[in-house]
VOGU-3710 file (C-alpha; in Angstrom, 3 decimals, decimal comma):
1> xxxxxxxxxx> 93,290/95,937/94,105  93,562/95,027/90,421  91,425/97,095/88,027  90,891/96,332/84,320  90,200/99,421/82,206  89,038/99,219/78,581  90,204/102,282/76,641  93,360/104,420/76,750  91,867/107,782/75,948  92,260/110,633/78,418
11> xxxxxxxxxx> 89,508/109,301/80,676  90,920/105,774/80,880  94,475/106,991/81,389  93,429/109,506/84,048  91,459/106,809/85,865  94,493/104,520/85,750  96,787/107,284/86,960  94,711/108,133/90,017  94,134/104,480/90,877  97,893/103,880/90,724
21> xxxxxxxxxx> 98,440/106,922/92,952  96,144/105,308/95,522  98,165/102,088/95,564  96,002/100,002/93,247  97,073/98,165/90,095  95,332/99,427/86,965  95,787/97,608/83,661  94,568/99,644/80,708  93,705/97,835/77,454  93,578/99,881/74,248
31> xxxxxxxxxx> 92,156/98,533/70,987  94,360/100,624/68,700  98,122/101,007/68,414  97,963/104,656/69,504  97,196/106,341/72,815  94,736/109,132/73,344  91,336/108,152/71,966  89,829/111,443/70,767  93,232/113,156/71,079  95,098/110,515/69,062
41> xxxxxxxxxx> 97,653/111,557/66,433  99,809/109,859/63,823  102,898/110,574/61,724  102,702/110,541/57,939  105,334/109,262/55,529  107,225/112,575/55,811  107,333/112,473/59,608  104,663/115,182/59,962  101,999/114,775/62,620  98,263/114,830/61,955
51> xxxxxxxxxx> 95,703/114,770/64,746  92,145/113,708/65,527  91,232/117,263/66,531  92,488/120,748/67,252  93,056/120,527/71,011  92,971/123,681/73,121  93,713/123,848/76,859  91,893/126,529/78,845  92,769/128,245/82,095  89,348/127,036/83,288
61> xxxxxxxxxx> 90,561/123,403/83,189  91,659/122,888/86,827  91,832/119,089/86,712  93,781/119,056/83,478  96,219/121,681/84,746  96,630/119,749/88,007  97,406/116,616/85,985  100,143/118,475/84,083  101,542/119,689/87,408  101,524/116,211/88,969
71> xxxxxxxxxx> 103,311/114,794/85,935  105,816/117,692/86,011  105,136/118,596/82,379  103,593/122,053/82,866  106,227/123,553/80,561  104,664/121,638/77,646  101,702/124,013/77,596  102,312/126,993/75,323  100,089/129,792/76,647  98,869/132,424/74,224
81> xxxxxxxxxx> 97,774/136,022/74,784  94,526/136,312/76,728  92,342/136,978/73,710  89,625/135,535/71,519  90,077/136,309/67,814  87,334/136,114/65,188  87,537/136,448/61,414  85,406/139,187/59,869  83,400/137,601/57,023  82,271/140,978/55,699
91> xxxxxxxxxx> 85,858/142,216/55,569  87,930/139,276/54,257  91,397/139,045/55,719  90,579/141,085/58,841  90,071/140,079/62,466  88,104/141,211/65,501  89,535/140,660/68,979  88,234/140,315/72,500  91,286/141,192/74,617  91,126/140,395/78,335
101> xxxxxxxxxx> 93,105/142,902/80,444  95,108/141,874/83,505  92,257/142,551/85,931  90,224/140,342/88,317  87,230/138,390/87,008  84,581/139,238/85,935  85,922/142,756/85,318  88,417/141,530/82,726  85,694/139,658/80,812  83,348/142,637/80,887
111> xxxxxxxxxx> 86,169/144,879/79,675  86,915/142,447/76,819  83,286/142,515/75,675  82,883/146,267/76,033  86,204/146,888/74,294  85,115/145,087/71,115  83,153/147,422/68,855  83,416/145,412/65,629  80,925/142,641/66,317  78,279/143,847/68,784
121> xxxxxxxxxx> 76,541/147,187/69,241  76,232/148,737/72,688  72,514/147,796/73,033  73,414/144,197/72,104  76,237/144,129/74,658  73,972/145,477/77,392  71,107/143,067/76,666  73,530/140,127/76,547  75,173/141,172/79,822  71,816/141,481/81,564
131> xxxxxxxxxx> 70,787/138,074/80,267  73,866/136,458/81,828  73,207/137,821/85,331  70,936/134,915/86,466  73,527/132,335/85,392  76,311/134,155/87,239  74,294/134,691/90,414  72,517/131,331/90,611  75,491/129,298/89,408  75,513/125,644/88,402
141> xxxxxxxxxx> 71,918/124,932/89,461  70,644/127,496/86,945  73,033/126,210/84,292  71,774/122,621/84,730  68,122/123,716/84,583  68,802/125,450/81,272  69,472/122,065/79,633  65,833/121,973/78,537  66,536/124,788/76,054  68,778/125,146/73,045
151> xxxxxxxxxx> 71,118/128,134/73,108  68,985/129,945/70,541  65,864/129,363/72,663  67,641/130,618/75,770  68,753/133,799/73,995  65,194/134,496/72,904  63,905/134,002/76,441  66,403/136,610/77,644  65,339/139,002/74,857  68,862/138,986/73,476
161> xxxxxxxxxx> 68,985/139,980/69,789  69,433/137,178/67,254  72,434/139,019/65,813  74,419/138,131/68,966  74,071/134,508/67,874  75,165/135,280/64,341  78,158/137,369/65,373  79,565/135,312/68,251  77,775/132,123/69,221  77,499/130,246/65,954
171> xxxxxxxxxx> 81,297/130,115/66,052  81,464/129,277/69,756  78,852/126,514/69,670  80,611/124,852/66,733  83,911/125,103/68,618  82,462/123,559/71,791  80,379/120,696/70,359  80,637/120,833/66,546  76,969/121,804/66,139  75,088/125,092/65,771
181> xxxxxxxxxx> 73,284/127,179/68,418  69,876/125,917/67,271  70,884/122,401/68,330  73,283/122,793/71,244  72,039/122,726/74,841  72,275/126,132/76,500  73,956/124,339/79,429  77,109/123,979/77,293  77,452/127,666/76,443  76,443/128,827/79,928
191> xxxxxxxxxx> 78,999/126,497/81,532  81,759/127,925/79,331  80,675/131,539/79,856  80,425/131,073/83,615  83,981/129,761/83,775  85,283/132,415/81,391  83,662/135,273/83,316  84,186/134,053/86,879  87,822/132,942/86,620  90,482/135,498/85,735
201> xxxxxxxxxx> 92,337/133,194/83,350  89,375/130,966/82,527  89,331/131,829/78,826  93,089/131,960/78,397  94,241/129,310/75,906  97,269/127,090/75,504  98,482/124,693/72,828  100,428/121,559/73,641  104,017/121,789/72,385  103,701/118,623/70,304
211> xxxxxxxxxx> 101,511/115,638/69,486  99,181/114,638/72,379  100,044/110,899/72,412  103,736/111,683/72,994  103,575/114,909/74,970  100,617/114,148/77,268  99,531/110,515/77,106  102,974/108,880/77,244  103,904/110,602/80,549  100,676/109,238/82,070
221> xxxxxxxxxx> 101,586/105,742/80,870  105,088/106,064/82,325  103,590/107,194/85,629  101,165/104,254/85,737  103,931/101,770/84,952  106,266/103,281/87,538  103,666/102,428/90,191  103,103/98,842/89,064  100,261/99,251/86,581  100,377/98,834/82,810
231> xxxxxxxxxx> 98,916/100,076/79,518  98,640/97,534/76,699  97,994/98,573/73,093  96,456/96,488/70,284  94,200/94,767/72,811  90,536/95,421/71,982  87,726/94,453/74,295  85,633/91,669/72,728  83,065/90,905/75,427  82,077/91,651/79,014
241> xxxxxxxxxx> 81,524/88,300/80,750  79,115/88,076/83,699  78,556/86,078/86,851  75,117/84,728/87,758  74,367/87,884/89,792  75,053/90,057/86,698  78,366/91,342/88,106  81,404/91,212/85,812  83,433/88,011/85,887  86,038/89,022/83,288
251> xxxxxxxxxx> 86,909/91,136/80,263  87,435/89,120/77,106  90,379/90,833/75,389  91,425/89,869/71,864  94,711/87,989/71,823  94,705/87,473/75,597  93,042/85,108/78,015  89,964/86,349/79,839  91,136/89,106/82,172  89,962/88,816/85,759
261> xxxxxxxxxx> 90,157/91,759/88,157  88,623/93,164/91,316  86,936/95,975/89,398  86,230/96,715/85,757  85,968/100,048/83,937  84,665/101,011/80,528  86,594/104,046/79,287  85,186/103,564/75,798  83,284/106,283/73,908  79,579/106,014/74,658
271> xxxxxxxxxx> 78,672/104,785/71,150  81,279/102,028/71,346  80,359/101,023/74,901  76,712/100,574/73,916  77,812/97,757/71,582  79,238/95,842/74,557  76,371/96,161/77,029  75,502/92,564/78,034  71,951/91,420/77,380  71,360/90,973/81,107
281> xxxxxxxxxx> 72,050/94,705/81,645  69,797/96,058/78,913  66,807/96,530/81,229  68,825/98,548/83,778  67,834/102,221/83,618  71,434/103,517/83,714  72,270/101,649/80,529  68,887/102,152/78,821  69,328/105,927/79,026  72,547/105,721/77,024
291> xxxxxxxxxx> 70,450/105,164/73,893  69,789/108,917/73,954  73,492/109,827/73,875  74,962/109,775/70,398  78,324/110,936/69,098  78,548/113,915/66,780  80,512/113,649/63,505  83,559/115,866/63,090  86,267/116,300/60,479  89,772/117,577/61,245
301> xxxxxxxxxx> 91,787/118,918/58,327  95,527/119,540/57,933  96,821/121,673/55,073  100,527/122,183/54,372  101,330/125,276/52,251  104,516/126,412/50,548  104,513/129,807/52,296  103,268/131,614/55,392  99,591/132,574/55,440  99,525/134,357/58,803
311> xxxxxxxxxx> 101,711/135,421/61,714  98,983/135,049/64,365  100,070/132,798/67,228  96,611/131,869/68,463  93,380/129,979/67,908  91,103/131,661/65,368  87,311/131,456/65,085  86,657/131,337/61,348  82,978/132,388/61,356  82,719/130,389/58,152
321> xxxxxxxxxx> 79,604/128,285/57,445  81,805/125,210/56,988  84,783/125,785/59,274  84,736/126,136/63,043  88,156/127,032/64,440  91,650/126,852/63,015  95,265/127,647/63,812  98,561/127,839/61,993  100,284/125,028/63,849  103,642/125,998/62,340
331> xxxxxxxxxx> 103,432/129,012/64,688  101,350/127,848/67,649  103,047/124,487/68,305  106,769/124,118/68,983  107,159/120,647/67,431  105,362/121,700/64,229  107,295/124,957/63,891  108,299/126,128/60,409  109,514/129,715/59,857  108,806/129,699/56,118
341> xxxxxxxxxx> 105,708/127,567/55,528  102,262/127,193/57,087  100,415/124,123/58,312  96,814/125,011/59,006  94,788/122,701/61,197  91,066/123,295/60,832  87,880/121,835/62,309  85,204/121,245/59,665  81,829/121,543/61,426  78,976/120,813/61,418
351> xxxxxxxxxx> 80,120/117,725/59,525  76,971/115,572/59,293  76,439/116,380/55,597  80,122/115,925/54,750  81,366/112,961/56,785  80,711/110,471/53,948  82,025/112,666/51,157  85,362/112,108/49,469  88,418/113,830/50,923  88,900/115,716/47,668
361> xxxxxxxxxx> 85,436/117,304/47,936  86,100/118,355/51,539  89,462/119,887/50,644  87,953/121,738/47,681  85,224/123,249/49,891  87,807/124,137/52,540  90,049/125,877/50,029  87,083/127,930/48,814  86,582/129,135/52,390  90,293/129,865/52,840
371> xxxxxxxxxx> 90,249/132,112/49,804  87,804/134,296/51,742  89,849/134,155/54,970  93,194/134,841/53,233  92,265/136,763/50,062  95,725/138,219/49,429  97,373/134,779/49,514  95,115/133,159/46,931  94,992/135,836/44,238  97,537/137,367/41,867
381> xxxxxxxxxx> 100,691/135,810/40,488  102,289/134,608/43,728  99,554/132,461/45,257  100,135/130,072/48,137  100,229/126,476/46,926  98,877/123,485/48,820  101,724/120,978/49,217  99,750/118,155/50,834  96,772/117,490/53,089  95,309/115,027/55,560
391> xxxxxxxxxx> 91,625/114,599/56,380  90,756/112,820/59,650  87,098/111,820/59,938  85,495/110,855/63,232  81,917/109,724/62,470  81,052/109,507/66,192  83,068/111,915/68,306  81,999/113,485/71,627  78,340/113,067/72,548  76,027/115,506/70,823
401> xxxxxxxxxx> 75,032/117,875/73,640  71,458/118,649/72,623  68,760/119,738/75,118  67,744/116,982/77,538  71,092/115,166/77,539  72,013/116,013/81,112  69,478/113,583/82,610  70,799/110,796/80,377  74,416/111,024/81,504  75,406/108,264/83,955
411> xxxxxxxxxx> 77,471/108,544/87,115  80,832/106,795/87,257  79,399/104,158/89,627  76,797/101,846/88,106  74,178/99,467/89,566  76,699/96,686/88,883  78,815/96,683/92,041  82,164/95,893/90,355  81,662/97,806/87,095  82,339/101,514/86,546
421> xxxxxxxxxx> 82,179/104,055/83,731  84,456/106,897/82,738  84,440/109,232/79,745  83,438/112,805/79,075  79,822/111,663/78,589  79,597/110,571/82,240  78,284/113,097/84,733  80,707/115,908/85,570  80,433/119,647/85,143  82,829/120,071/82,210
431> xxxxxxxxxx> 80,708/118,207/79,665  82,271/116,888/76,430  85,818/118,221/76,719  89,346/117,139/77,588  88,786/118,560/81,059  85,585/116,539/81,324  87,451/113,371/80,346  90,186/113,915/82,945  87,693/114,805/85,677  85,561/111,764/84,865
441> xxxxxxxxxx> 88,648/109,560/85,191  89,479/111,088/88,546  85,875/110,657/89,765  85,828/107,061/88,537  89,029/106,265/90,421  87,509/107,848/93,528  84,346/105,756/93,188  86,414/102,568/92,886  88,531/103,507/95,912  85,407/104,168/97,965
451> xxxxxxxxx> 84,041/100,735/97,026  87,325/98,860/97,401  86,406/96,960/100,575  83,419/95,424/98,827  85,285/94,666/95,614  88,478/92,868/96,631  88,598/89,249/95,519  89,585/86,855/98,300  92,671/84,828/97,462
//
């Protein structure tokens, strides 16, 4: 069966990979000249990479880790110590750690929380732990029901002190969806906490050893091509053409003839896909609901300095009002390694008030925050100097996971019998994440395989 897929992000590539594994022929069309979608990256004039985002792989990503295993590239994941490290705003230049011991879950998670005495008091730890019990005991059903509340509202319902939000969850909510705890659905935080507490290595983190398009996406492309499929860059979707019964007759791809296939897949971001919904589909409930899903703006910043700012080989939660998470990629990533100089990659979030500002303004505000995070490096006579920078703006990134979004997310199958959806916004338990994108691609491929007898064009 021939399947046309629009979009070569993780979801589209994963869908193509699993279709090829099943003996079908996926052809993936990508509008840009780079693979990866939300994990795209480029080289500058000096040969240095800059990326769309700071991409972290968790132990609680079973489908992603399985994909690495199937592609035989597991050694490309650089695992870090099992810790979560937060800056201390009241003590510039210092850090607070949650260290997970080598014990079964949830004992290791409980030990990590109880062992941290910098951020939460014992009464706060106890009230937070008691509040999590329903989510742990009732599982995913409880987590899904909590979508009606923001994280802040959920904390208040559990009588958990507001300071727990300030100390821990402002940073975590910005890291997970680029918005604050007053906006984010409690389903997002509860999903992450459930995985982190119920799986021994759930919260353990890894960095890819190089740029995602080369180190992750290209092996998927090679796999697809080895099984008879293809991935074609610089080929944007222009229109979805329909038959009289509203099924898809072809994809109109720029620079190519109309592409006919047995099945068709949109692996486009939800905001982009909405621009292509044919008029005859607009009254269908599945597509009408997508109006409520909107991408969140995010800014990714790269700063190259003339000296080392830190020796920490890990992701860091900044706890800054402007910055979410950051890492010194010259330490954490093999391909970006530099023993003498730092390259900080930082996520600027929430970004809604900054996305239209000039790069120079964003860099100036970022440097002001860095002076608080690294006070000894930006004072005195021997200050670190910024050599160059790159600012990557994504006005509409992953869908903004506010309360009520869960009921808006579509399944991978649609009411159109030969048309399917994939992307982290489609329904799967890992929400807007790389794991969610891979799982959605796998589920989409499964839905197409299950419908294959009804889809095959007679020749």
